[in-house]
DRENPA-3360 file (N, C-alpha, C; in nm, 2 decimals, always signed):
BEGIN
1 = MLLSALAT = +2.67/-0.85/-0.56/+2.60/-0.79/-0.44/+2.70/-0.79/-0.32 ~ +2.77/-0.89/-0.30/+2.87/-0.90/-0.20/+2.98/-0.80/-0.22 ~ +3.02/-0.78/-0.35/+3.12/-0.68/-0.38/+3.07/-0.54/-0.35 ~ +2.95/-0.51/-0.38/+2.89/-0.38/-0.35/+2.89/-0.35/-0.20 ~ +2.85/-0.46/-0.12/+2.85/-0.44/+0.02/+2.99/-0.42/+0.07 ~ +3.09/-0.49/+0.02/+3.22/-0.48/+0.06/+3.28/-0.34/+0.03 ~ +3.24/-0.29/-0.09/+3.29/-0.16/-0.13/+3.24/-0.05/-0.03 ~ +3.11/-0.05/+0.00/+3.06/+0.05/+0.10/+3.12/+0.03/+0.24;
9 = ETIGIHAI = +3.14/-0.09/+0.28/+3.20/-0.12/+0.41/+3.34/-0.06/+0.41 ~ +3.41/-0.07/+0.30/+3.55/-0.03/+0.29/+3.56/+0.12/+0.30 ~ +3.47/+0.20/+0.25/+3.47/+0.34/+0.25/+3.40/+0.40/+0.38 ~ +3.37/+0.31/+0.47/+3.31/+0.36/+0.60/+3.16/+0.37/+0.61 ~ +3.09/+0.31/+0.50/+2.94/+0.31/+0.51/+2.90/+0.16/+0.53 ~ +2.80/+0.14/+0.60/+2.76/+0.01/+0.63/+2.73/-0.07/+0.51 ~ +2.76/-0.20/+0.52/+2.75/-0.29/+0.40/+2.61/-0.30/+0.34 ~ +2.51/-0.28/+0.43/+2.37/-0.29/+0.38/+2.34/-0.19/+0.27;
17 = FGAFLLGA = +2.40/-0.07/+0.28/+2.37/+0.03/+0.18/+2.43/+0.00/+0.05 ~ +2.54/-0.08/+0.05/+2.60/-0.12/-0.08/+2.50/-0.22/-0.15 ~ +2.45/-0.31/-0.07/+2.36/-0.41/-0.13/+2.23/-0.34/-0.18 ~ +2.18/-0.24/-0.10/+2.06/-0.17/-0.14/+2.09/-0.09/-0.27 ~ +2.20/-0.02/-0.28/+2.23/+0.06/-0.40/+2.24/-0.03/-0.52 ~ +2.30/-0.15/-0.51/+2.30/-0.24/-0.62/+2.16/-0.27/-0.67 ~ +2.07/-0.30/-0.58/+1.94/-0.33/-0.61/+1.87/-0.22/-0.67 ~ +1.90/-0.09/-0.63/+1.83/+0.03/-0.68/+1.87/+0.06/-0.82;
25 = VIPHDSVV = +2.00/+0.03/-0.86/+2.04/+0.07/-0.99/+2.01/-0.03/-1.10 ~ +1.97/-0.16/-1.06/+1.93/-0.26/-1.15/+1.78/-0.23/-1.19 ~ +1.75/-0.22/-1.32/+1.61/-0.20/-1.36/+1.52/-0.32/-1.31 ~ +1.41/-0.29/-1.26/+1.33/-0.40/-1.20/+1.27/-0.49/-1.30 ~ +1.26/-0.45/-1.42/+1.21/-0.54/-1.53/+1.31/-0.60/-1.62 ~ +1.44/-0.59/-1.57/+1.55/-0.65/-1.66/+1.57/-0.80/-1.63 ~ +1.64/-0.86/-1.72/+1.67/-1.00/-1.70/+1.75/-1.03/-1.58 ~ +1.85/-0.94/-1.55/+1.93/-0.96/-1.43/+1.84/-0.95/-1.30;
33 = ARVLTRQL = +1.75/-0.86/-1.30/+1.66/-0.85/-1.18/+1.58/-0.97/-1.16 ~ +1.53/-1.03/-1.27/+1.44/-1.15/-1.26/+1.53/-1.27/-1.22 ~ +1.65/-1.28/-1.27/+1.73/-1.39/-1.24/+1.77/-1.39/-1.09 ~ +1.81/-1.27/-1.04/+1.85/-1.25/-0.90/+1.74/-1.28/-0.81 ~ +1.62/-1.23/-0.85/+1.50/-1.25/-0.76/+1.47/-1.40/-0.75 ~ +1.47/-1.47/-0.87/+1.44/-1.61/-0.86/+1.54/-1.69/-0.78 ~ +1.67/-1.65/-0.79/+1.77/-1.73/-0.72/+1.78/-1.69/-0.57 ~ +1.75/-1.57/-0.54/+1.77/-1.53/-0.40/+1.65/-1.53/-0.31;
41 = EQVVTVLL = +1.53/-1.53/-0.37/+1.41/-1.52/-0.30/+1.39/-1.63/-0.19 ~ +1.40/-1.75/-0.24/+1.38/-1.86/-0.15/+1.49/-1.87/-0.04 ~ +1.62/-1.84/-0.07/+1.72/-1.84/+0.03/+1.70/-1.73/+0.13 ~ +1.66/-1.61/+0.09/+1.64/-1.50/+0.18/+1.52/-1.53/+0.27 ~ +1.41/-1.57/+0.22/+1.28/-1.58/+0.30/+1.29/-1.71/+0.38 ~ +1.35/-1.81/+0.34/+1.35/-1.94/+0.41/+1.47/-1.95/+0.51 ~ +1.58/-1.89/+0.48/+1.70/-1.91/+0.56/+1.75/-1.78/+0.63 ~ +1.78/-1.68/+0.54/+1.84/-1.56/+0.60/+1.75/-1.47/+0.68;
49 = LPAFFAFT = +1.62/-1.45/+0.64/+1.53/-1.37/+0.72/+1.50/-1.43/+0.85 ~ +1.46/-1.56/+0.86/+1.44/-1.61/+1.00/+1.57/-1.61/+1.09 ~ +1.68/-1.63/+1.02/+1.81/-1.62/+1.10/+1.83/-1.48/+1.15 ~ +1.80/-1.38/+1.07/+1.82/-1.24/+1.12/+1.73/-1.21/+1.24 ~ +1.60/-1.25/+1.23/+1.51/-1.23/+1.34/+1.55/-1.30/+1.47 ~ +1.60/-1.43/+1.45/+1.65/-1.50/+1.56/+1.77/-1.43/+1.62 ~ +1.86/-1.38/+1.54/+1.98/-1.31/+1.58/+1.94/-1.19/+1.66 ~ +1.84/-1.11/+1.61/+1.80/-0.99/+1.68/+1.73/-1.03/+1.82;
57 = GMRTRIDL = +1.66/-1.14/+1.82/+1.60/-1.18/+1.94/+1.70/-1.22/+2.05 ~ +1.81/-1.28/+2.00/+1.91/-1.32/+2.10/+1.99/-1.20/+2.15 ~ +1.99/-1.09/+2.08/+2.06/-0.97/+2.12/+1.97/-0.89/+2.21 ~ +1.84/-0.92/+2.21/+1.75/-0.83/+2.29/+1.74/-0.89/+2.43 ~ +1.79/-0.81/+2.53/+1.79/-0.84/+2.67/+1.67/-0.78/+2.74 ~ +1.56/-0.85/+2.74/+1.44/-0.79/+2.81/+1.46/-0.77/+2.96 ~ +1.55/-0.85/+3.02/+1.58/-0.83/+3.16/+1.63/-0.69/+3.19 ~ +1.69/-0.62/+3.09/+1.74/-0.49/+3.12/+1.63/-0.39/+3.14;
65 = VSAPDQVL = +1.51/-0.42/+3.09/+1.39/-0.33/+3.11/+1.31/-0.39/+3.22 ~ +1.36/-0.39/+3.34/+1.29/-0.44/+3.45/+1.25/-0.34/+3.56 ~ +1.34/-0.24/+3.58/+1.31/-0.14/+3.68/+1.19/-0.06/+3.64 ~ +1.12/+0.00/+3.74/+1.00/+0.08/+3.71/+1.03/+0.20/+3.62 ~ +1.14/+0.26/+3.65/+1.17/+0.38/+3.56/+1.20/+0.34/+3.42 ~ +1.26/+0.22/+3.40/+1.29/+0.18/+3.27/+1.16/+0.13/+3.19 ~ +1.07/+0.07/+3.27/+0.94/+0.03/+3.21/+0.86/+0.16/+3.17 ~ +0.87/+0.26/+3.25/+0.81/+0.39/+3.22/+0.86/+0.45/+3.10;
73 = ICGLIIVV = +1.00/+0.45/+3.08/+1.06/+0.51/+2.96/+1.02/+0.43/+2.84 ~ +1.02/+0.29/+2.85/+0.98/+0.21/+2.74/+0.83/+0.24/+2.70 ~ +0.74/+0.26/+2.79/+0.61/+0.30/+2.76/+0.60/+0.43/+2.70 ~ +0.68/+0.52/+2.74/+0.69/+0.66/+2.69/+0.73/+0.65/+2.54 ~ +0.83/+0.57/+2.51/+0.88/+0.55/+2.37/+0.76/+0.50/+2.29 ~ +0.69/+0.41/+2.34/+0.57/+0.35/+2.26/+0.47/+0.46/+2.23 ~ +0.44/+0.54/+2.34/+0.34/+0.65/+2.33/+0.38/+0.76/+2.23 ~ +0.51/+0.79/+2.23/+0.56/+0.89/+2.14/+0.57/+0.84/+2.00;
81 = ATPGKFGG = +0.61/+0.72/+1.98/+0.64/+0.66/+1.85/+0.51/+0.64/+1.77 ~ +0.40/+0.61/+1.84/+0.27/+0.58/+1.77/+0.21/+0.70/+1.71 ~ +0.19/+0.81/+1.78/+0.14/+0.93/+1.71/+0.23/+0.99/+1.60 ~ +0.36/+0.96/+1.62/+0.46/+1.01/+1.52/+0.43/+0.96/+1.38 ~ +0.42/+0.83/+1.36/+0.39/+0.77/+1.23/+0.24/+0.77/+1.20 ~ +0.16/+0.74/+1.30/+0.01/+0.73/+1.27/-0.04/+0.87/+1.24 ~ +0.00/+0.97/+1.33/-0.05/+1.11/+1.31/-0.01/+1.17/+1.18 ~ +0.12/+1.15/+1.15/+0.17/+1.21/+1.03/+0.11/+1.15/+0.91;
89 = TLVAARLT = +0.09/+1.02/+0.90/+0.02/+0.96/+0.79/-0.13/+1.00/+0.78 ~ -0.19/+1.01/+0.90/-0.33/+1.05/+0.90/-0.35/+1.19/+0.84 ~ -0.27/+1.29/+0.88/-0.28/+1.43/+0.83/-0.25/+1.43/+0.68 ~ -0.14/+1.36/+0.64/-0.11/+1.36/+0.50/-0.22/+1.30/+0.41 ~ -0.28/+1.19/+0.46/-0.39/+1.12/+0.39/-0.51/+1.21/+0.38 ~ -0.54/+1.29/+0.49/-0.65/+1.38/+0.48/-0.63/+1.49/+0.39 ~ -0.50/+1.54/+0.38/-0.47/+1.65/+0.29/-0.48/+1.61/+0.14 ~ -0.47/+1.48/+0.12/-0.48/+1.43/-0.02/-0.62/+1.39/-0.06;
97 = GLGWREAA = -0.72/+1.41/+0.04/-0.86/+1.39/+0.01/-0.92/+1.26/+0.06 ~ -0.84/+1.18/+0.13/-0.90/+1.06/+0.18/-0.99/+1.09/+0.30 ~ -1.09/+1.00/+0.32/-1.18/+1.01/+0.43/-1.11/+0.98/+0.56 ~ -1.18/+1.01/+0.68/-1.12/+0.98/+0.81/-1.09/+0.83/+0.83 ~ -1.19/+0.75/+0.79/-1.17/+0.60/+0.81/-1.05/+0.55/+0.73 ~ -1.04/+0.59/+0.60/-0.93/+0.54/+0.51/-0.80/+0.60/+0.56 ~ -0.80/+0.72/+0.61/-0.68/+0.78/+0.66/-0.63/+0.71/+0.78 ~ -0.72/+0.68/+0.87/-0.69/+0.61/+0.99/-0.64/+0.47/+0.96;
105 = LLGTLMNT = -0.70/+0.40/+0.86/-0.65/+0.27/+0.82/-0.51/+0.27/+0.77 ~ -0.48/+0.37/+0.69/-0.35/+0.39/+0.63/-0.25/+0.43/+0.74 ~ -0.29/+0.51/+0.83/-0.20/+0.54/+0.95/-0.17/+0.42/+1.03 ~ -0.26/+0.34/+1.05/-0.24/+0.21/+1.13/-0.14/+0.12/+1.06 ~ -0.16/+0.11/+0.93/-0.06/+0.02/+0.85/+0.08/+0.08/+0.86 ~ +0.09/+0.21/+0.85/+0.22/+0.28/+0.85/+0.28/+0.27/+0.99 ~ +0.20/+0.25/+1.09/+0.26/+0.25/+1.23/+0.33/+0.12/+1.26 ~ +0.33/+0.02/+1.17/+0.40/-0.10/+1.20/+0.55/-0.08/+1.18;
113 = RGLLELIV = +0.63/-0.15/+1.25/+0.77/-0.15/+1.24/+0.82/-0.28/+1.19 ~ +0.90/-0.28/+1.09/+0.94/-0.41/+1.03/+1.09/-0.43/+1.03 ~ +1.13/-0.49/+0.92/+1.27/-0.54/+0.91/+1.37/-0.42/+0.91 ~ +1.34/-0.31/+0.84/+1.43/-0.20/+0.83/+1.47/-0.14/+0.96 ~ +1.37/-0.13/+1.05/+1.40/-0.07/+1.18/+1.49/-0.16/+1.26 ~ +1.46/-0.29/+1.25/+1.55/-0.38/+1.32/+1.69/-0.38/+1.27 ~ +1.71/-0.36/+1.14/+1.84/-0.35/+1.08/+1.91/-0.23/+1.13 ~ +1.84/-0.12/+1.14/+1.90/+0.01/+1.19/+1.94/+0.00/+1.33;
121 = LNIGLDLQ = +1.85/-0.07/+1.41/+1.88/-0.08/+1.55/+2.00/-0.17/+1.57 ~ +2.02/-0.28/+1.50/+2.13/-0.36/+1.51/+2.26/-0.29/+1.47 ~ +2.25/-0.20/+1.37/+2.37/-0.12/+1.33/+2.40/-0.03/+1.44 ~ +2.30/+0.04/+1.50/+2.33/+0.13/+1.61/+2.39/+0.06/+1.73 ~ +2.35/-0.06/+1.75/+2.41/-0.14/+1.87/+2.55/-0.18/+1.83 ~ +2.57/-0.22/+1.71/+2.71/-0.25/+1.67/+2.81/-0.14/+1.68 ~ +2.76/-0.02/+1.64/+2.84/+0.10/+1.65/+2.84/+0.17/+1.79 ~ +2.77/+0.11/+1.88/+2.76/+0.16/+2.02/+2.70/+0.30/+2.02;
129 = IISPTLFA = +2.61/+0.32/+1.93/+2.54/+0.45/+1.93/+2.43/+0.44/+2.03 ~ +2.37/+0.32/+2.05/+2.26/+0.30/+2.15/+2.31/+0.19/+2.24 ~ +2.26/+0.20/+2.36/+2.30/+0.10/+2.47/+2.21/-0.03/+2.45 ~ +2.25/-0.14/+2.51/+2.17/-0.26/+2.51/+2.03/-0.24/+2.57 ~ +2.02/-0.15/+2.67/+1.89/-0.12/+2.73/+1.80/-0.05/+2.63 ~ +1.85/+0.05/+2.57/+1.77/+0.13/+2.47/+1.74/+0.04/+2.35 ~ +1.83/-0.05/+2.31/+1.80/-0.14/+2.20/+1.68/-0.23/+2.24 ~ +1.68/-0.28/+2.36/+1.57/-0.37/+2.41/+1.44/-0.29/+2.41;
137 = MMVVMALV = +1.44/-0.16/+2.45/+1.32/-0.08/+2.46/+1.27/-0.06/+2.32 ~ +1.36/-0.03/+2.22/+1.31/+0.00/+2.08/+1.26/-0.13/+2.02 ~ +1.32/-0.25/+2.05/+1.26/-0.37/+1.99/+1.13/-0.40/+2.05 ~ +1.11/-0.38/+2.18/+0.98/-0.39/+2.24/+0.88/-0.30/+2.18 ~ +0.92/-0.18/+2.15/+0.83/-0.08/+2.09/+0.79/-0.13/+1.95 ~ +0.88/-0.18/+1.87/+0.85/-0.23/+1.74/+0.76/-0.35/+1.75 ~ +0.78/-0.44/+1.84/+0.69/-0.55/+1.86/+0.55/-0.51/+1.90 ~ +0.54/-0.42/+1.99/+0.40/-0.38/+2.04/+0.32/-0.31/+1.93;
145 = TTMATSPV = +0.39/-0.21/+1.86/+0.32/-0.14/+1.76/+0.28/-0.23/+1.64 ~ +0.36/-0.33/+1.61/+0.33/-0.42/+1.50/+0.22/-0.52/+1.54 ~ +0.22/-0.57/+1.66/+0.12/-0.66/+1.71/-0.02/-0.59/+1.72 ~ -0.02/-0.46/+1.75/-0.14/-0.39/+1.77/-0.21/-0.36/+1.63 ~ -0.14/-0.38/+1.52/-0.20/-0.34/+1.39/-0.33/-0.42/+1.36 ~ -0.32/-0.55/+1.37/-0.44/-0.63/+1.33/-0.56/-0.60/+1.41 ~ -0.56/-0.59/+1.55/-0.68/-0.56/+1.62/-0.73/-0.42/+1.59 ~ -0.64/-0.32/+1.57/-0.69/-0.19/+1.54/-0.75/-0.18/+1.40;
153 = LRLLQPQT = -0.70/-0.26/+1.30/-0.76/-0.26/+1.17/-0.90/-0.32/+1.17 ~ -0.92/-0.43/+1.26/-1.05/-0.49/+1.27/-1.15/-0.39/+1.33 ~ -1.10/-0.30/+1.42/-1.19/-0.20/+1.48/-1.23/-0.09/+1.38 ~ -1.14/-0.06/+1.29/-1.16/+0.05/+1.20/-1.23/+0.01/+1.07 ~ -1.22/-0.11/+1.03/-1.29/-0.16/+0.91/-1.44/-0.17/+0.93 ~ -1.52/-0.12/+0.84/-1.66/-0.13/+0.85/-1.71/-0.27/+0.85 ~ -1.81/-0.29/+0.94/-1.87/-0.43/+0.96/-2.00/-0.45/+0.88 ~ -2.00/-0.40/+0.76/-2.13/-0.40/+0.68/-2.12/-0.50/+0.56;
161 = APADDRRR = -2.01/-0.58/+0.56/-1.99/-0.67/+0.45/-2.10/-0.78/+0.44 ~ -2.14/-0.84/+0.56/-2.25/-0.94/+0.55/-2.38/-0.89/+0.49 ~ -2.42/-0.76/+0.54/-2.54/-0.70/+0.49/-2.53/-0.67/+0.34 ~ -2.41/-0.63/+0.30/-2.39/-0.60/+0.16/-2.40/-0.73/+0.08 ~ -2.35/-0.84/+0.13/-2.36/-0.97/+0.06/-2.50/-1.01/+0.05 ~ -2.58/-0.99/+0.16/-2.72/-1.03/+0.16/-2.80/-0.95/+0.05 ~ -2.77/-0.82/+0.05/-2.84/-0.73/-0.05/-2.80/-0.77/-0.19 ~ -2.67/-0.81/-0.21/-2.63/-0.85/-0.35/-2.70/-0.98/-0.38;
169 = AGGLRGAV = -2.71/-1.07/-0.28/-2.77/-1.20/-0.31/-2.92/-1.18/-0.34 ~ -2.99/-1.09/-0.26/-3.13/-1.06/-0.29/-3.15/-1.00/-0.42 ~ -3.06/-0.91/-0.46/-3.07/-0.85/-0.59/-3.05/-0.96/-0.70 ~ -2.96/-1.05/-0.68/-2.94/-1.15/-0.78/-3.06/-1.24/-0.79 ~ -3.12/-1.28/-0.68/-3.24/-1.37/-0.68/-3.35/-1.29/-0.75 ~ -3.37/-1.16/-0.72/-3.47/-1.09/-0.79/-3.45/-1.08/-0.94 ~ -3.33/-1.06/-0.98/-3.30/-1.05/-1.12/-3.33/-1.19/-1.19 ~ -3.29/-1.30/-1.12/-3.32/-1.43/-1.18/-3.47/-1.45/-1.19;
177 = ATGAQEDM = -3.55/-1.41/-1.09/-3.69/-1.43/-1.09/-3.75/-1.35/-1.20 ~ -3.71/-1.22/-1.21/-3.76/-1.13/-1.32/-3.73/-1.19/-1.45 ~ -3.61/-1.24/-1.47/-3.58/-1.30/-1.60/-3.66/-1.42/-1.63 ~ -3.69/-1.50/-1.53/-3.77/-1.62/-1.55/-3.92/-1.58/-1.59 ~ -3.97/-1.48/-1.52/-4.10/-1.43/-1.55/-4.11/-1.38/-1.70 ~ -4.01/-1.30/-1.74/-4.01/-1.25/-1.87/-4.00/-1.36/-1.98 ~ -3.92/-1.47/-1.94/-3.91/-1.58/-2.04/-4.05/-1.65/-2.05 ~ -4.12/-1.67/-1.94/-4.25/-1.73/-1.94/-4.35/-1.65/-2.02;
185 = ASEAPLSA = -4.34/-1.51/-2.00/-4.43/-1.43/-2.07/-4.41/-1.43/-2.22 ~ -4.28/-1.44/-2.26/-4.25/-1.44/-2.40/-4.28/-1.57/-2.46 ~ -4.28/-1.68/-2.38/-4.31/-1.81/-2.44/-4.46/-1.83/-2.45 ~ -4.54/-1.76/-2.37/-4.69/-1.78/-2.37/-4.75/-1.75/-2.51 ~ -4.72/-1.64/-2.57/-4.78/-1.61/-2.71/-4.74/-1.72/-2.81 ~ -4.61/-1.76/-2.80/-4.57/-1.86/-2.89/-4.65/-1.99/-2.88 ~ -4.67/-2.03/-2.76/-4.75/-2.15/-2.73/-4.89/-2.14/-2.79 ~ -4.95/-2.01/-2.77/-5.09/-1.99/-2.81/-5.10/-2.00/-2.97;
193 = SEDEARA = -4.99/-1.94/-3.03/-4.99/-1.94/-3.18/-4.97/-2.08/-3.23 ~ -4.90/-2.16/-3.16/-4.87/-2.30/-3.21/-5.00/-2.38/-3.19 ~ -5.08/-2.35/-3.09/-5.21/-2.42/-3.07/-5.31/-2.39/-3.18 ~ -5.31/-2.25/-3.22/-5.40/-2.21/-3.32/-5.36/-2.27/-3.45 ~ -5.23/-2.29/-3.48/-5.18/-2.35/-3.60/-5.23/-2.49/-3.61 ~ -5.22/-2.57/-3.50/-5.26/-2.71/-3.50/-5.41/-2.72/-3.53 ~ -5.49/-2.62/-3.47/-5.64/-2.63/-3.49/-5.67/-2.60/-3.63;
% end
């Protein structure tokens, strides 16, 4: 993995693409993939991933987004970024036959920004493609859109689960009661026949 990253870095492509290509060419159900996953998963999730987020946080200078015009630009970035992913996903989901609620839920999930965006932003900052101010604005946008996901999902999800549970429970109780009545009805002739036999 390190050699792949070094190879792409040597030819002028960022090291992350070398590691990604190595993972892409290894069959996901092979022995190598299982061994690498088992050996790297704990190290990545427990050590490297938190360290990367901490590193990104230390590079984010929120104080650069303090002037009114900069706050306005940051808000504009959030406003433009949200319909871009949410709207595109909503339209695509509707074209594939999903309902409005399901399409909106999918669009809300797609609107989150995660690890990959932070990686790209860090690369852009390292290469001086974006300024520290724009980097801070983009990180704020990623945080805002990601934090808004859970509340929006709660608003979009139907709130009929308790009623459905009550209906299912009522149906179950009715089925049990019906079964008990049928058992009693079937046992009654047997009891009568046994009494006649004794007489």
